[in-house]
C-alpha positions as CSV (number, residue, x, y, z in Angstrom):
1,M,37.2,-2.8,10.8
2,K,33.5,-2.9,11.9
3,G,31.1,-5.2,10.1
4,K,28.2,-3.4,8.4
5,P,25.5,-2.9,11.0
6,E,21.8,-4.1,10.4
7,L,18.8,-2.1,10.4
8,N,16.6,-3.0,13.1
9,N,13.3,-2.1,11.3
10,K,13.9,-3.6,7.8
11,Q,10.3,-3.6,6.8
12,A,10.3,0.3,7.3
13,V,13.1,1.0,4.9
14,D,12.8,-2.0,2.4
15,S,12.0,0.2,-0.7
16,L,14.8,3.1,0.3
17,S,18.2,2.6,-0.9
18,E,20.8,2.5,1.9
19,V,22.2,5.7,0.6
20,A,19.2,7.6,0.5
21,L,18.3,6.2,4.0
22,R,21.8,7.1,5.3
23,E,21.4,10.8,3.6
24,Q,18.2,11.2,5.8
25,I,19.7,10.2,8.8
26,E,22.9,12.2,8.4
27,K,20.9,15.3,7.7
28,R,18.6,14.6,11.0
29,A,21.6,14.2,13.1
30,Y,23.4,17.4,11.7
31,H,20.2,19.3,12.8
32,L,20.2,17.7,16.0
33,W,23.8,18.6,16.4
34,L,23.2,22.2,15.7
35,A,20.2,22.4,17.9
36,A,22.3,21.2,20.9
37,G,24.7,24.0,20.3
38,G,27.4,22.1,18.1
39,R,29.3,20.5,20.8
40,H,31.5,17.8,20.0
41,G,31.5,14.4,21.8
42,E,27.7,13.6,21.2
43,D,27.7,12.5,17.9
44,L,26.7,8.8,18.5
45,R,23.5,10.2,20.6
46,H,22.9,12.5,17.8
47,W,23.2,9.5,15.1
48,L,20.8,7.1,17.1
49,Q,18.3,9.6,17.9
50,A,18.3,10.8,14.1
51,E,18.2,7.0,13.0
52,A,14.9,6.4,15.4
53,E,13.3,9.4,14.3
54,V,13.7,8.7,10.5
55,L,12.8,5.2,10.6
56,K,9.8,6.0,13.0
57,A,8.5,8.7,10.2
58,I,9.1,6.0,7.4
59,K,7.1,3.6,9.2
60,Q,4.4,6.0,10.2
61,D,4.2,7.1,6.5
62,R,3.8,3.4,5.4
63,E,1.1,2.8,7.6
64,E,-0.9,5.8,6.8
65,R,-0.5,5.1,2.9
66,S,-1.6,1.6,3.8
67,L,-4.6,2.6,5.6
68,S,-5.7,5.0,2.9
69,A,-5.0,2.5,0.1
70,K,-7.3,0.0,1.6
71,P,-11.0,0.2,0.6
72,K,-13.6,1.4,3.3
73,L,-16.1,-1.3,4.4
74,R,-19.8,-0.1,4.2
75,P,-22.7,-2.1,6.1
76,S,-24.7,-4.1,3.7
77,P,-28.0,-2.5,2.9
78,L,-29.6,-5.9,3.7
79,L,-28.3,-5.8,7.4
80,N,-30.1,-2.6,8.1
81,E,-33.6,-4.0,7.2
82,S,-35.7,-5.2,9.8
83,S,-36.2,-8.8,9.8
84,P,-40.1,-10.2,10.7
85,Q,-40.2,-11.8,14.1
């Protein structure tokens, strides 16, 4: 019996439950399998590709949310004034 594999990108999935993450990967792997013609014997390749795609999408989504949540910095009006020389 194999041990439970550890996630490579724990930061990207910390708020997702393991079940929800697994379901997303399963669905993507299934679609990859269908797109490849439903041939058997490439299940590991489809799973690993699906896992990478799902984790990447989660990470990108989090980065976008993080960027949109940060306040935008505006230059100070004092910096725009000419100082006497």
